[in-house]
Steps between C-alpha positions, in 0.01 A plus 500: 500500500541125530312307761672359806471147359660605169793665677554200726490273193765716327723484808467122521576466127813714538613289795429174318687616190787627715462840333600673822804283574832681517344843464644783708275794551481810714212445739297767674304366793197637674492451872199571713511492878207511737580786736498385860463132410773390740332676791164356396645149479637532851151568636340199330528130557728350229211293362283812472776690320566208265140513371601814305708278266314346207565176315496687169742781593710451182188539284392802704841657438460450124147642508623803697773556241247475218275748681792743527567472127135546405449773760761726341357466148285816513788703648732374225252612234463844662878551504525390138213725387598809701880487498602242242668294772511123483477376858477132577518284808649154547418266783712206606404225739761286668438222752640535848762241597 
């Protein structure tokens, strides 16, 4: 598997070369919600709650996606070996407006 830096470099190269321009794709998104976060936020001072946010959230999202992809690798191999099934997972990251 490529390193995080290699994948980020490939993404930047694709953007710079406009390789992704005009492409229409079906996108599957992963959403994760922290259960009870609204109630928790109501009990904390806004400045305390805001400390949960990180400056590098976009990078953290990419790393989480890469961890998902690498985390399923052993399961994929088991399915292939035992059942001949070719399972794969795709992760997409999109910035919030």
